[in-house]
N, C-alpha and C positions, 0 to 999 in steps of 0.2 A: 473508697469510702474513708471519711475521717473518723478515727477511733481514739477516744480518750481512755487512758488506762492508768491505774495506779502503778502498773509495772510495764505496760507496753501500749503501743497505739500508733495510729497513723495521723500525723499532723502536718504532713508535707504540704507546702504551699508558700504563700507570700510572707512578707516581713511585717511584723507587728509594729505599731507606733506606740510610744510610751510617753510618760510625763504628764498625761492628762489628769490622772487621779480622779476621774469622774466628773470633773468640772466641764461645763459646756457654756455656749453663748446664752442659753436660756436661763442660766443661773442656778444649776443644781447645787444644793448645799453640800459640796464635796467633803467638807470636814465632818458633817454629820454622817455621811455614807461611810467614810473611813472609820469613824468611831464605831458604827454598827458592825462593819466588817471585822474590826479588831475584837469586838466583844462577842459576836455571834457566829462568825464564819471562819476566822483564822485558825482556831484550834483544830477544826476539821481538816484543814489542809495538811496537817502532820501525817495523815494517812497517805496523801498523795506524795508528800515529800520523801517517803520511804524509797520510792523508785524514780520520781520525776525531778532528779537533780543531776548536774553534770557527773558523769561516770556511773550513774545508776542504770538499771536495765532498760529504762525508758529513754535513755540518752542515745537515740538512734535517728537515722534519717527520717523515719516515719513519725517520731515523737517530738520533733523540735518545736512544734507550735503550742505545746503545753509543758513548760519547764519552770520549775521553781528553783530556788537556791537554798543553800544551807542557812541563810540569814532570813528569819521570819519577817524582819522589818521591810524586806523587799517584796513580800507576798502581794500586797495590794497592786503595786505597779505590774508585777509579773502576771497576775491573773487578768488584769485589765488588758494588757498587751495580747494575751492569749485569746481573750474574748473578741478583740478586734480581728485578730488573724483568723478566727473561726467564724467569721461572718456575722458577728453580733447576734441579736435575737436573745430570747429568754428561754422558754421551754424547748426550743428547737436547737439551742446551742449545745455542742458536744460536751462542754464543761458540766452541764447538767444531765444530758441524756446518757452519756457513756457510763457513769458510775451509778445510774439509777434504773436504766432500762435493760433487762436481760437480753433483748434482741440485739443490743449493740455489741455483744460478745466481748465485754470488757475483761481483760486478763486479770485485773485486780478484783473481779467480782462486782457486786453491787453494794458498795459500802454506804451509799446514800439513796435508799429507796425513796420513791415518790412519796411525799408527805412527811418524811423524816425531818428532824431538826436540821441536819446539814443541808439537805435539799432545799428546805424552805428558806434558810438563812441566805444561801447563795442566790436563790431565786429573787430575793428582795434586792440584793446587790446588783444583779444583772438587770432587774426591772428599773432600778434607779438610773443605771447607765443607758438603758434603752429609751426610757421615757422620763426625763428629769422632772417634768411637770407633775408626775404622779408619785414622785419619790417620797414626799412628806407623808402622804397617806399610807404608802407601803411600810415606811419605817414605824409609823404609829400603830399599825395593826400587826406587826410581827416583832415582838420583843421576846427573845429566847436566849437561853444560856446553853452553850454546847457542853457536852460531857467529854472529858479527855478519853481517848480510846484506850482500851486495855493493852497491855504489853503484847508484842508479837512473839517474844521469845520466852520460853519457860518449859520445863519438862518434869514429869513425875519420875522419869527414868525407869518406868516399868514397875515391877513388883505388883502389889495389890493394894488397893486404896485403904484397906483395913489397917495396914501397918502404918501408913501415914496418919490415919485418923487416931490411932492409939498412941502416937508419939506424945509423951508427957502426960498421958491420962492414967487414971487409976485402973487397977485390975478389974474393978467392978463395973467399969463403963460398958454399957451395952453397945454392941456393934450395929451400924446401920445396915441396910440391905446391901447384899453383894451387888456391885454395879453390873456384873455380867448377867445377873438374874433379871435385869431390866430389859434385856434384849429378847423381846417376845414378838410374835407376829403383830405387825402394825406399827412397831416402834420406828421412829424416824421417817414416817411416811412423808414423801415429797420433800425431804430435807437434803442438804448437801452431802451428808454421809449416808451411805446406803448399807443396809443389812438384809441378808436373805437366809442366814443360818442362825438358829436361836438357842437360847439357854434351855437345858433340860435339867430338872432336879432329879437326879438318880437316887436320892435318899428320902423321897417324900413318903415312902412306906418303910421306915427303919426296921420294922420287925422282919420284913422280907430280906432286906439287904444285909443286915447283921454287921454293920460297920458304924464307927463313931460318927456322930453328926458333926457338922461344921461348928466352929467356935461361935459362941453367942456373946462373949465378953472379951475385953482386951486381955484379961488374965488367962482365959482359956486359949486365946490365940497365941499368946507368948509360950504357954506350956506346950501346946502341940508343935509349935515351930521348933522349940528346943529339942523335943523328942525326935522330930524329923531330921534335924541337923545331925544329931548323933548317929542316926541310922545311915544317912546318905553321904555325909561329908567324908567319912572314912578317917584317915589320919590315925589309925590304930586305936580309935575310941572303943570302949567296951560297948558292944551292941551294934557296931558298924556292920552294914550289910554287904553281901557279895553275891556274885552271879551263881544262880541255881543252888544257893545254900541258905538263903535268908540271912540271919545273923548268927548262924551256928559257928562251931569252932574248927571245922575241917579245913576250909579254904580250898582254893583251886590248885595250889601247888605248895611245895615246901620251900622254906628259905634255903635249905641245902641245895635243892635243884636250881633255884633261882641264882644262887651264888656261882653256879658253874656255866651259866649261859654264855659268858664271854668266850668260852672255848669254842662255841659254835660260830663265833665271829672270825675265827682263824687267827686270833692273837696268841702270842707266845706266853703271855702271863696276864694276870688280872690287872687292868689299867687303873691308875690311881684316880681317874675320874669316871669310874664304872657307873656310879649312880646317874650322872648326867648323860652318859652315853646310852643307858637304858631308856631314859626319857626321849632321847633323840631318835634312836633306832625304832622304837615302838610307838612314837607319836603321842606322848603324854606331857602334860605340864608338870613343872617341878615347883611345888608350893614352898612358901616360906615357913609354914607351920611344920612342926616336927611330925614325921610320918615314919616311924622306925621299923627296922627289921634287923635281925642278928647277922653280923658278918661271920665268916667261917671261924669256928672255935668259940664264938660268943654264946653265953647262956642268956636268952632274952630276959629272963626273970632276975638276973643279976646286973643287967645293964639297962633296965627300964625299957625293954623292947629291943635293944640293940643300938649300935651306933651308925648303922646304915640309914639312908634316906630314900624311901620309896617315892616314885612319882605319884601324882594325884589319882591315877587309875587303879592303884593297888593299895591294899590295906592289910595289916597283920591282925589276926584274930585272937580271941581269948577263949578260955574254957569256961565252964559253968561257975568256977570259983573266981573268975576274974584274972587268972594267970595267963601270961603270954604263951601262945602255942608254938610259935615259929612257923606257923602256916600262913600263907598269903592268899588273900581273896582278890579277885578282879571285881571292880565296881562300876557304877554308872559312868564315871568320869572318863573311861576309855573312849566313849563315843560322845558324851555330852559336854565335856569341859576341856578347855585348851589353855592357851597362854597368849597374852598380849603384853609385850614389854615386860617391865619389872616394876616392883613397888616404887622404885626411884623415879619412874616416869610419871607417876600420878597416883592419887588415891584410888584404891580398888584394882589397880593393874597388877600384872604378874599372872599367876595361875588364876583363871577365871572359871568359876563354877557355872555350868550351863550356858556357855557362850557359843554353843554349836561347834564341837571340836572338829575342825578341818585338818587336824594334824594326824589323826589316828591311823596307826598301822599295827594295832594290838594283836591281830590274828597272827602276825609273824612271830610273836612270842611263843605261841603254840608250836609253830613250825620249828623254831630253833630248839625247843625243848623236846621235840619228837613226840608230842602227845596232844591231848585236848584239854581245854579248861573245863569241859562239861563233865561233872562227876558221874561216875557210873559207866562211861563209855569205855569198853574193854580194849579197844584197839586205837592206835593213834589216828585221830581224825582232826587234823588242823582246821581251824575255822578260817576260811578265806573271806575276808570282809570287804566287799566292794571290789571294783575293778581298778580303782585308783586310790592312792593314799589319801585319807581324809574323807572318803565317802563310805557308806555302809548300805546294807539292805535290811535293816532291822525290821522293816514293815513288810517283809515278804509274806503276804497274807496266807498263801498256801502252806508255807513252811511253818508259820506260827500255829495255824489251825491243825496241821498234820502232826507236829511234834510236841506241842506244849499243851494243847487243850485237853488232852486225855480223852478225846472222843473221836476215834478214827473212822467210825461208820464203815467198816471194811466191806460190808455187803451192799452198800448203796452205790450203784453204778454212776449215779449223778455226782456223788461226791468224788469218786475216782476221776470222773471226767473233769470236774472242777480243778482238782489238784494237778492233773497232768496237762491240761490244755489251756488253762487261763494264763495270760501273759505274766511274766515276771515284772516286778515293779522297777527293776534297774537300780541305778545308783541314787542315793539320797544324801542330803546334807541335813543334819538334825536341826530342828527349830530351837531358838534360844529359850532357855527356861525363864528368863526374866520377863518374858512376854506372856507367860501362862495366865497371870492375873488379869489380862485384858483380852482373853480369847474365850468365847462361849463354846467353841468346838476345838478339837485337837487333831494333830497330825496335819500333813500337808494338804489333805483333801477333805478335812472335816469328817473323817471316818467314824469318830466317836464323839460324844458329848464331853466337854471338859470335866464335868462332874462324874464321868465314868472313870474313876480313879485307878482301878485295878490294872489297866493296861500299862500304866507307868511303872508297875512293879512286876511286869511279866518275866523279866530276867532275874529277879530276886527269888522267884518261886522255888521253894525247897522241895521240889517234886510235886507232881499232880495229885489230885485226890483231896479228900477232906482236910487232911493235916496241912498240906501245902496251901490250899485255898484259905484255910482258916488263918494261917500266918499272914497272908496278904490282907485279909479283912481286918486283922488286928492292927496292922502297922500302916496301912496305906493312907489314912487320913492325916496322920502326923507327918508322913513323908511329903504329901502334897502341900500341906500348910507351909513347910519350910521352903519347898520349891517356889511357891508363889510369893515368898517374902523377898526373893533375890532382886537386886537392882542392877541396872547396867552401869558401867563406869562412865564418868565424864570424859569427853574427848580431851586428851592431855596437851594438845598443841594449841597455838594461838587461833582465835576465831575472829574473822572480820565481821563485827556485829552489824554494821550497816548492810553488808552484802547478805548476811544471814537473815536480816529482817525482810529484805526483798525476796529472798527465797521462801520465807514463811508465807508471804502474800501469794506468791506463785503456787506454792504447794497446796494451799487451801482454796485458791480462787481461780486459777487459770484453767479454763475449759479447753482440754486438748482436742476437742472436736468442734471448736468454734469455726464459724464460716470463714473460709479462706485458708485454713490450715491444711485442708485436704488430708486428714488423718487416714492412713491406709487401713487401720484396724477398725473393726466394728465398735460402736459405742456401747458401753454397759447400759443396762436397762434402767438404772436408777442413779441418784446422785447428781452432782453438778459438773461431772466430767473432769474433776481435778484429781491430783494424787490422793488427797484426803478422802475423796469419794469412796475409794476402795480401802485405804490404809488407816483411816481414822483421823480425827482432829486432835491436835496437840497444843497449838498456840493458845494462850489465855484469851486472846481477842476473839478467836473463832469458837473455842470451847464454850464460851459464855454467850454465844450468838445463837438464839433460838432457831435461826434459819439453818443451822448446822446440826445441832443436837437437841433432842427433847429435854435433856438435862445435862448440866456440866459433869454429873457423875459418870457420864459415858466417855470422858476424856481418854483418848488413846485406844478405845475399844475398836477392834476391827473384826468384822464378821460377815464379809462378803466372799462367798465362794464363786470365783469368776469362772464362767463356763469354759470347758476345755478348749473349744474351738475359738473362743474369744481371746483368751490369754495366749493360746497357740504355742505354749512351751512344750517340751518333750512330753508326750502323751502317756508313756507306759505306766507311770505310777497310777494315774487315774484309770487306765484301762484294766490294770491288774485288780483294781477294786471293782470287780464286775458285779452284776446282780447275783450271780452264783456265790461269790465271795461274801456279799452282804447277807444273803439268805442263810448260808451256813454259819457265818460269823455271829449272827444274832443270838445263837444258842450257846455261844462260847462263854465261859465263866467271866472273861475279861470284858464282855460286852453287856453285862448286867441283864441277863435274860429274865430276871425277876420282874423287870419293868415292862416287858412286852405288852402292848396295849393296843386296842382297836383305835384309840384316839392318838393320832400321830404326834400331837403336842405333848403327850405324856410318855411316849415310848422312848426310853433312854438307851436302847440297844443300838445296833449298827445304824448309822444315820443317813446313809446314801441309798437305802432301799427305795424302790419306786414309791411305795406307799407312804414313806416318811418324807421324801423330797417333794411329792405332790407337784410335779412339773418342773421343779428346779433342775437345771442341767448339771450333771457332774462336772467337777472342775477342781481348781486349786484355790485354797483359802489365802487371800491377801493378808499377810501377817502384820501385826503391829510393828512399828519401826523404832521402838526404843533401842538404843545402843546399836543401831544398824551399822554404824561405822566400824564396829568391833566384831561383826559376825559374818564376815566374808569367808569364802566365796559365796556367790548369790544364785538365785533361782533354787527350786526345790532339790535340784541335783548337784548344786555347787559348780555349775558349768561356766559361770562368769566371775572373773577374779575381783572385780571392783564395781562400785556403784556407778561410776561414770559410764561404764560400758552397759549397764542396765539402762541408763537414760539415753545412751547413744548406741544403738545396736550395730551401727556400721563399723564400730571400732572393735567388735568382738573377734577373737582369734580362734581358728579351728583347732589348733594344737598348741598347747602352752604348758609351761612347767614353772611352778612357783619356786622362788629362790630358796636355797637350803642354808642352814647355819654353817658358817665356815668351820672346818675342822681345825683342831689345834695343829700347829706346824709339824709336830713330830708324829701326828696320826693321819696326815694327808694320805688318802688312797687306801687306808687300812680300816676305816670305820664308816658306817653309814650314818649320816647326820639327818636330822629331820628338817622340816620347813623352818625357816628363820622367823622368829617371833620378836626380834629386836625392833622396837618401835622407831628408833632413829635411823636404823640402817635399812630395814626391810619393809617398812610401811610407807605406802604412797599417800601422802597427806593431801595431795591435790585431787586424786581420783577416788579416794576412800577405799582402800583395799590393799592386799599384799602384792608386792612387786613380783613380777614374773618375767620369764623369757618366752617369746613367741618362737615356735619351732617350725621349720620348713619340712615338707614331706621328704623323707629320706634322711633326716637328721638322726644321729645315734638314738636308738630306742624306738624308732618307727620303721615299719616295713611297708615300702611302697606297694600299692595295689591291694594290700590287706588293711593297713591302718589309714591310708590316705591315697589320693590320686595325684600323681606328680603334675599332671596337666592342669588340674583345677583343685587347688587346696581346699576350696569350700565345698566341693562335691563329695558325696559319700562314695568310696570305691566300690566297684561291682562285687568283689568277693566279700567285702564287709557288709554290703547290703544283704547278701545271701545269708550270712551268719546272723544278722539282725532279724531276718524273717524267721529263722529257726528259733531264735530266742523268744520271739513274740508268740510262738506256738506252743512253748513248753516252759514252765517256770523253773525247771531244774537244769536245763541245758546251760543257762547263764552262769552256773557255778562251775562248769567243767573247766579244767585247766589245772596245771600243776602249781602248787604254791612256790613262791620264789625260793630257789636253792642257792643262789649266788648273790653277792652284793650288787652286781650289775643289774640283775633282774629286779632286785629290791629298789634300786635307783630308778629303773624304768617305770616303776609304779607311781612315780611322782609326775609322770606325763599325763596331762588331762587331754584325752582325745575325744572331741565332740562328735566324731563319726561313729563311735561305739554305741552299742545298744544302751538306751537309757541315759545317755550323756549329751544329748543335743543341747546346743546353746541358743536355739531359736526362740522366738516369741517375745512377749512383753514389749511390743514395738510401738505402743501408744506414744511414748515419749520421743520418738524420732522427729516429731514436729517442733520440739524445743530448739531454740538457737543456743549457740555456745555460751553466751552470757547468762541466759536463763538456767542452763544446766549448772553453771558454776554457782549461781545463787542458791539453787536448790541443794546442791551438795554442801554448801556452807551452812545452810539451815539444818541439814540432817546431822551435822556435827553436834548441834546443840541438843539433840534428843538423847 
């Protein structure tokens, strides 16, 4: 079948003749046709020119019969030649049918719907070529001026639309509706972008909730954001928050104890680069802003906090009078913030707040100090976070419900059964904060509504009960406002704009289930089958196309929970969010039980209960893709190191290890370094992700038959399968195992083994039907987001 495509197609066949320019023996007024072509049709060809040029993604054996050039002056001859090669005709010619008829499976979508100006204009031109005698009448009845298409490239870079709206406006300016609130049942029905999870207003009855309402003006937005920044950013600010202490003065450990941790590293003396080595060993970013603590012998109140520099995941506290305490608190950034390059690499780079910290090994700090960061724990209980450096299990639903909620239900056998036998969620990679303003639901599986703010402050909770819950209610709105203000950084390397534009067309228009592609995965129930169908629309050309979004305000909003068996990624996070977890979770303080309602559209508590889902299958939320280049590794469990391997599953490795920061020459073999965040040295600009080494079964750090099968690297070893079955039967077994006690054991935690429970790298195979050139184009486009 002959297929015309703005980015791909089949035009194999004969050789076109050229030079006619529309003139025939019967006397077609070729100059008039050319004038009409230049006035009414040629501008529309810029859409085709994105891909149908030499070197473009349509420059293939199949696409040779519709090719333009970079010179618009050649368009008339080139289109005429293509018309001849495609067997002439008018409404049956592929030049018209492929970009207008959805049945043609045009990879570039249907930019020229039947009856549109581009369609009608080219129909006149083809009519004149087909029947010169009728040309004068056709030209007389079809006078139209094309509209230049909107840009293919452009990005809000995440955040929330309110902050863009308020740029340069007065404090009294009233805010528009929250774009996320527009995502309601029925939104985008039959559109290219599909939604099946919807916004819930958890604060519609403020007297019940007892929390601050969202900002109504730009001034209120700025005030709340500034308050939230003080609380969450850290850096020793008065009022900075810390784990299990709110913003009190106690902290999780003292500077005196912190100053001795190098002794646990086996070093003979305190290294001169101690601060950097702390960040490396425990997997935290090192920010450029001052974040002080007192060195041995320093009085923090005589040295403005001290002359040491804490990594972003730690902050020094103050007492009620604003004096430095010398106590250090652990904050959100140990899991949620990391580092990409340095400020010298580009604006906004270096330590990045909320970029999904794939560096983290902060539980080792507890191990090295011989205690626990959790206040009130009388015996040393080091927190073992995840099975691999950079992952965590912060959403272990049973653990959260059991330990934090303050409602143990000890006499309820169903509750005991839930906590003991529901599967553990396994390893997780935290979603990026800068996408919060474009998500109506939160967490990997849409467990809670985005407006259910308290869950974001679960680890700030200064003890359960009214006092602790009251602290969360008092502070959570400000914290959430700052979080949703954050923007993703711009890609700091060069971008091939022409290739990125081709990627934009493919991303928004290519139906991955088109006839002939034989996609092995089942097709989602809605949308147009493109990447944008699940992940949202970003390009100005498509954001402003009513066939994609009901309103341009929905730019970048993603709210499709892909059924578990359709996305086919590691299932344990979804399965741990069982009906029992949902039912017990709905009464938890963090789930807004005040909103429980017989109307599922008003109930803001746990969102995956059967009565709330109303037939929607549990699954994983396709995230917005702002700053996706900076937020690897990928999938909900961080099992895929780069975006290229998301698009091409065949390239995924079973066992891999991200490269580490090189140690200083005099410290080689004496210290544990973290993952390398040097953009020039460690970032793979072609594949979009961090460089890594693939490991064979039996490589140091792996145990054959336990960690891998020597005979088949891709197969789960029999002993490992047995352990995985046990983990799937009890949420607590997954945590068993000793914390690393040697540097080598700590180094081994850098190995990502996809055979382990909760760490599979399968699924998201839709894109296996893309060819290499298409993948490169989409990757180049993703750099622009």
